[in-house]
SEKOLGU-84589 format. One record per residue (C-alpha): x, y, z. Coordinates in pm, whole numbers. Each point is the difference from the previous one (the first is absolute). Layout:
! SEKOLGU-84589
NODE, px, py, pz
NODE, X, Y, Z
...
***
This chain:
! SEKOLGU-84589
NODE, px, py, pz
NODE, 2802, -13280, 6998
NODE, -401, -26, 16
NODE, -253, 235, 177
NODE, -322, -91, 128
NODE, -282, 178, 162
NODE, -80, -30, 320
NODE, -215, 182, 271
NODE, 24, -205, 285
NODE, 136, 167, 330
NODE, 102, -230, 293
NODE, 55, 77, 346
NODE, 163, -168, 312
NODE, -91, -293, 142
NODE, -290, 63, 246
NODE, -108, -227, 298
NODE, -371, -10, 56
NODE, -288, -195, 117
NODE, -346, 19, -138
NODE, -275, -135, 288
NODE, -164, -261, -131
NODE, -379, 32, -37
NODE, -196, -353, -28
NODE, -218, -25, -322
NODE, -210, -282, -18
NODE, 22, -11, -359
NODE, -224, -277, -229
NODE, 160, -265, -143
NODE, -273, -108, -229
NODE, 161, 136, -306
NODE, 303, -154, 94
NODE, -166, -361, 55
NODE, -163, 36, -320
NODE, 346, 51, -185
NODE, 129, -316, 167
NODE, -286, -181, -96
NODE, 55, 139, -336
NODE, 320, -79, -29
NODE, 7, -396, -88
NODE, 363, -37, -122
NODE, 282, -122, 250
NODE, 228, 264, 143
NODE, 127, 135, -335
NODE, -281, 122, -247
NODE, 102, -87, -352
NODE, 255, -263, 47
NODE, -88, -348, -195
NODE, -72, -273, 179
NODE, 245, -290, 53
NODE, -104, -352, 15
NODE, 202, -362, 51
NODE, -74, -319, -74
NODE, -96, -231, 337
NODE, 348, -157, -27
NODE, 154, 335, 63
NODE, 199, 20, -370
NODE, -5, 340, -130
NODE, 116, -154, -330
NODE, -303, -125, -85
NODE, -241, 293, 41
NODE, 64, 285, -282
NODE, 0, 359, 152
NODE, -124, 280, -190
NODE, 303, 254, 104
NODE, -81, 246, -280
NODE, 10, 335, 170
NODE, -288, 211, -1
NODE, 50, 309, -180
NODE, -57, 362, 210
NODE, -333, 44, -107
NODE, -119, -366, 155
NODE, 182, 29, 309
NODE, -186, 351, 34
NODE, -322, -132, -47
NODE, 11, -313, 232
NODE, 89, 208, 300
NODE, -259, 120, 184
NODE, -68, 328, 174
NODE, -66, 7, 318
NODE, -241, 288, 151
NODE, 143, 336, 145
NODE, 94, 4, 365
NODE, -233, 224, 183
NODE, 304, 195, 185
NODE, 184, 43, -262
NODE, -69, 372, -126
NODE, 173, -37, -352
NODE, -181, -154, -283
NODE, 165, -346, -99
NODE, 62, -12, -373
NODE, -150, -333, -141
NODE, 358, -177, -19
NODE, 66, 117, 341
NODE, -354, -182, 98
NODE, 176, -333, -197
NODE, 313, 2, 191
NODE, -206, 75, 323
NODE, -217, -304, -87
NODE, 317, -210, -101
NODE, 147, 77, 360
NODE, -333, -64, 186
NODE, -12, -348, -191
NODE, 335, -83, 62
NODE, -42, 93, 373
NODE, -261, -290, 33
NODE, 81, -293, -240
NODE, -193, -280, 1
NODE, 63, -327, 103
NODE, 181, -246, -280
NODE, -261, -291, -82
NODE, 20, -275, -215
NODE, -135, 187, -248
NODE, 143, 325, 34
NODE, 380, 101, 14
NODE, 58, 302, 215
NODE, 389, 129, 0
NODE, 94, -310, -160
NODE, -160, -224, 253
NODE, -254, -284, -85
NODE, -134, -279, 222
NODE, 6, -353, -40
NODE, -214, -270, 144
NODE, 192, -321, 26
NODE, -167, -339, 59
NODE, 53, 29, 340
NODE, -230, 276, 45
NODE, 307, 235, 95
NODE, 27, 320, -175
NODE, 343, 117, -152
NODE, 100, 317, -119
NODE, 182, 23, -298
NODE, 198, 269, -141
NODE, 39, 2, -368
NODE, 288, 206, -14
NODE, 218, -168, 282
NODE, -159, -313, -109
NODE, -27, -115, 349
NODE, -279, -146, 203
NODE, -72, 84, 365
NODE, -253, -87, 279
NODE, 15, 291, 168
NODE, -243, 343, -117
NODE, 235, 224, -177
NODE, 10, 393, 90
NODE, -113, 190, -248
NODE, 112, 336, -29
NODE, -221, 313, 31
NODE, 165, 253, -170
NODE, 225, 54, -297
NODE, 214, 267, -226
NODE, -168, 299, -158
NODE, 234, 124, -252
NODE, -170, 241, -152
NODE, 187, 268, -225
NODE, 126, 291, 184
NODE, -271, 267, 5
NODE, -312, -230, 12
NODE, -67, 27, 354
NODE, 157, -279, 192
NODE, -34, 205, 332
NODE, -370, 81, -66
NODE, -92, -370, -92
NODE, 185, -108, 340
NODE, -209, 282, 192
NODE, -299, -106, -135
NODE, 40, -413, 100
NODE, 68, 147, 318
NODE, -319, 198, 41
NODE, -208, -284, -160
NODE, 89, -214, 339
NODE, -238, -278, -47
NODE, -56, -193, 297
NODE, 13, -358, -214
NODE, 229, -295, 108
NODE, 198, 196, 247
NODE, 183, -182, 238
NODE, -87, 133, 351
NODE, 367, -40, 171
NODE, 129, 291, -291
NODE, -55, 379, 110
NODE, -190, 252, -253
NODE, 311, 167, -66
NODE, 171, 11, -345
NODE, 382, 96, 17
NODE, 118, 190, -317
NODE, 433, 7, -19
NODE, 106, 250, -260
NODE, 349, 160, -47
NODE, 31, 334, 182
NODE, -30, 222, -320
NODE, -377, -96, -41
NODE, -78, -36, 339
NODE, -155, 314, 25
NODE, -168, -35, -302
NODE, -228, -288, 148
NODE, -120, 255, 254
NODE, -115, 246, -238
NODE, -171, -255, -240
NODE, -171, -161, 285
NODE, -155, 363, 148
NODE, -66, 78, -361
NODE, -219, -335, -127
NODE, -140, -111, 300
NODE, -287, 156, 222
NODE, 89, 155, 328
NODE, -9, -206, 287
NODE, -38, -303, -149
NODE, 326, -176, -5
NODE, 256, 76, 323
NODE, 330, 46, -116
NODE, 379, 30, 185
NODE, 338, 38, -173
NODE, 242, -244, 180
NODE, 335, 223, -54
NODE, 219, 192, 178
NODE, 179, -26, 320
NODE, -319, 44, 227
NODE, -241, -205, -172
NODE, -195, -204, 249
NODE, 104, -350, -45
NODE, -307, -164, 228
NODE, -193, -271, -186
NODE, -304, 48, 148
NODE, 14, 372, -125
NODE, 82, -67, -371
NODE, -263, -272, -21
NODE, -272, 255, 131
NODE, 67, 181, -368
NODE, -115, -118, -337
NODE, 347, 97, -195
NODE, 336, 46, 124
NODE, 262, 112, -230
NODE, 335, -61, 43
NODE, 346, -35, -176
NODE, 247, -286, -123
NODE, 247, 105, 232
NODE, -213, -1, 307
NODE, -87, -351, -80
NODE, 342, -86, -64
NODE, 8, 101, 354
NODE, -204, -292, 155
NODE, 116, -244, 236
NODE, -114, -343, -164
NODE, 126, -243, 243
NODE, -191, 233, 285
NODE, -307, 40, -265
NODE, 3, 379, 132
NODE, -125, 307, -131
NODE, -192, -23, -378
NODE, 90, -358, 52
NODE, -229, -34, 294
NODE, -321, 41, -147
NODE, -194, -189, -205
NODE, -145, 183, -270
NODE, -277, 0, -206
NODE, 192, 120, -352
NODE, 343, 75, -51
NODE, 70, 214, -311
NODE, 376, 60, -135
NODE, -5, 319, -211
NODE, 279, -31, -223
NODE, 39, -339, 63
NODE, 282, -98, -209
NODE, 204, 138, 262
NODE, -2, -334, 177
NODE, 127, -172, -285
NODE, 279, -131, 145
NODE, -64, -263, 195
NODE, 279, 45, 267
NODE, -47, 352, 64
NODE, -132, 132, 354
NODE, -266, 159, -173
NODE, -138, -324, -179
NODE, 87, -204, 289
NODE, -209, 207, 241
NODE, -315, 6, -238
NODE, -37, -333, -75
NODE, 0, -28, 355
NODE, -281, 217, 70
NODE, -336, -188, 112
NODE, -289, 100, -255
NODE, -312, -189, -104
NODE, 41, 204, -340
NODE, 308, 134, -177
NODE, 48, 240, -300
NODE, 257, 128, -189
NODE, 9, 310, -208
NODE, 253, 9, -278
NODE, 66, 75, -322
NODE, 314, -194, -62
NODE, -78, -371, 175
NODE, 338, -140, -160
NODE, 309, 255, 23
NODE, 267, -182, -105
NODE, -61, -381, -1
NODE, -244, -253, 61
NODE, 46, -43, 340
NODE, -111, 353, 118
NODE, -359, -112, -83
NODE, 79, -294, 259
NODE, 53, 230, 273
NODE, -381, 169, -67
NODE, -115, -335, -51
NODE, 173, -90, 357
NODE, -161, 311, 159
NODE, -345, -86, -127
NODE, -19, -369, 124
NODE, -73, -162, -331
NODE, 50, -350, 93
NODE, 180, -220, -124
NODE, 179, 246, -171
NODE, 104, 213, 275
NODE, 281, -242, 83
NODE, 288, 43, -150
NODE, 115, -366, -59
NODE, -342, -52, -162
NODE, 41, 369, -218
NODE, 346, -73, -108
NODE, -83, -384, -112
NODE, -288, 145, -218
NODE, 90, 363, -129
NODE, 393, -49, -27
NODE, 242, 105, -323
NODE, -29, -355, -130
NODE, -397, -7, -24
NODE, -43, 359, -118
NODE, 148, -22, -330
NODE, -211, 259, -181
NODE, 109, -108, -355
NODE, -282, -257, 3
NODE, -382, 167, 23
NODE, -109, -384, 100
NODE, 247, -21, 307
NODE, -297, -166, 265
NODE, 217, 211, 301
NODE, 21, 302, -182
NODE, -384, -16, -32
NODE, -47, -88, 365
NODE, 185, 313, 72
NODE, -250, 192, -220
NODE, -262, -151, 152
NODE, 113, 93, 377
NODE, 32, 348, -119
NODE, -330, 21, -128
NODE, -125, -156, 316
NODE, 170, 210, 234
NODE, 96, 354, -196
NODE, -241, 249, -141
NODE, 145, 256, -219
NODE, -158, 242, -274
NODE, 202, 271, -178
NODE, -99, 313, -115
NODE, -12, -87, -400
NODE, -264, -299, 92
NODE, -326, 47, -124
NODE, -372, -91, 105
NODE, -292, -15, -263
NODE, 254, 195, -247
NODE, 4, 253, 224
NODE, 368, 97, 215
NODE, -5, -172, 378
NODE, 92, 379, 64
NODE, -57, 304, -191
NODE, 351, 164, 46
NODE, 126, 293, -229
NODE, 313, -124, -257
NODE, 340, 25, 117
NODE, 198, 231, -218
NODE, 362, -77, -56
NODE, 297, 214, -115
NODE, 326, -22, -34
NODE, 241, 231, -12
NODE, 354, -25, -93
NODE, 246, 216, 184
NODE, 397, 14, -132
NODE, 248, 25, 308
NODE, 184, 360, 25
NODE, 363, -51, -107
NODE, 137, -106, 333
NODE, -260, -215, 121
NODE, 95, -198, -312
NODE, 335, -43, 31
NODE, -6, -140, 340
NODE, -307, -214, -128
NODE, 194, -144, -294
NODE, 319, -55, 229
NODE, -191, -208, 259
NODE, -195, -200, -254
NODE, 330, -61, -204
NODE, 164, -145, 355
NODE, -333, -172, 90
NODE, 47, -205, -320
NODE, 340, -48, 36
NODE, -9, -116, 337
NODE, -292, -231, -127
NODE, 224, -154, -270
NODE, 262, -57, 256
NODE, -222, -212, 244
NODE, -184, -207, -262
NODE, 370, -116, -134
NODE, 134, -47, 349
NODE, -298, -201, 150
NODE, -45, -222, -330
NODE, -329, 241, -50
NODE, -96, -40, 353
NODE, -105, 304, 132
NODE, -183, -129, 304
NODE, 287, 112, 247
NODE, -52, 354, -121
NODE, -318, 86, -83
NODE, -77, 250, 252
NODE, 271, 178, -80
NODE, -121, 9, -380
NODE, -381, 109, 106
NODE, 197, 244, 215
NODE, 187, 130, -297
NODE, -345, -1, -246
NODE, -160, 252, 294
NODE, 271, 235, 16
NODE, -43, 27, -383
NODE, -370, 49, 61
NODE, 75, 279, 296
NODE, 226, 177, -271
NODE, -319, 66, -211
NODE, -174, 179, 271
NODE, 260, 170, 145
NODE, 402, -46, 22
NODE, 6, 122, 380
NODE, -199, -333, 60
NODE, 364, -148, -14
NODE, 229, 17, 309
NODE, 341, 137, -83
NODE, 166, -323, 41
NODE, -224, -128, -265
NODE, 119, 261, -223
NODE, 357, -59, 117
NODE, -37, -371, -119
NODE, -75, 129, -341
NODE, 361, -57, -185
NODE, 112, 304, -200
NODE, -156, 293, 189
NODE, 195, 282, 131
NODE, -148, -17, 318
NODE, 125, 392, 111
NODE, -125, 196, -283
NODE, -331, -216, -185
NODE, -160, -158, 312
NODE, -33, 285, 194
NODE, -160, 186, -293
NODE, -233, -279, -15
NODE, -112, 17, 329
NODE, -28, 360, -82
NODE, -316, -76, -174
NODE, -328, 184, 129
NODE, -186, -163, -282
NODE, -8, -351, -197
NODE, -104, 7, -351
NODE, -255, -216, 106
NODE, -190, 191, 284
NODE, 64, 300, -190
NODE, -226, -130, -263
NODE, -262, -122, 288
NODE, -25, 327, 134
NODE, -53, 201, -304
NODE, -261, -278, -74
NODE, -189, 53, 330
NODE, 20, 372, -28
NODE, -218, -94, -317
NODE, -276, -126, 220
NODE, -322, 192, 117
NODE, 42, 121, 357
NODE, -310, -237, 80
NODE, 215, -290, -122
NODE, 134, -220, 249
NODE, 292, -202, -55
NODE, 194, -328, 134
NODE, 357, -56, -189
NODE, 84, -336, 7
NODE, 402, -69, -48
NODE, 178, -329, -145
***
């Protein structure tokens, strides 16, 4: 049981359009930023060199990880966008600089490696591009990734940082075949938050927006391309016809942003397939958890970003698999390759990071209090009985399956869930589940249990909340 102060009040799902006002912004500040930024797409990433015969083993690479302070110092701060009302914090300007740099990567040369690609001129004067991780060469110029993963800790303002990126609007290296529009794909639960954040942080009339949601949404591509920002949900995106390239797939977007991007971690899901089929010049993912359960979760994000050649599953699986990713040995070259790939494509800061010996963001400390609550007599009786039956069932499965519980793990997890539910309130159990508990008199004792108006845990919670001041706001999370 935990409580947390909260002052937010979210409304419904408004559909609106802000009329666009043309702004002839002076991009001199941004031009100066790009001239000053002499690094590759990733600021602070060590430069890797390869020998002329393409043998990585002959080149000693410094793979020592940078400290948090060194990493933050090496990140350049971008200028505050003129159309952004809210003043960005220093670390947010740094991430804006990182994103602008990633959207406009330099070309790999003989002397400089970019996104693990480097040029080599052969004796025949032909130029080949060599990938230092995949370890192969190609004559064709590789398509460089224009985007990445912003994986900042919750509360550091990933949303406003992306709004700042959209508001920057530098006209540098922009392919004229793409529209001016940024598509934001988000879970339905936070769609209205994007609407609110744009209204709060951006000057009125500087960015036109449209919520692409609901049965009456306008599907006309020309109408959608007339806006700076289109906001939609993963469910709506998944409804797009991939073969016909209809709906959201019919537009060549300037930029696509996936909020809570780990939703596409399963590469065979409709959301993931639809997201990867979107046509966009620049691609961004917002998530605090790029890897949810397994390493291949990361592949789905790399595929969406079109980070060649790792967006090909055969290439990815050959380089990063269970055999090559042995975490016991820190000198594992493939493990180091994965680390360097993550450094290149992902930026993550946490609240406890320090910059110039000061916290990256000053927040009040979190105080944790543990209250141990005793069961009421009847609650303890049903909990002890269910716990005993669960243990007995576990032993039975283990003996009958020779220790293999794979065939029953779902049932076992459900039994553990029921034990947790009893800790909250016995009425969370249905009568069928209570009837399955051996040794309980269904006619008398079950009826008494269902007559509980309040559990011992909720009773203690109510007492605690009543002690708070009237001005305090509380949010209760139950585990």
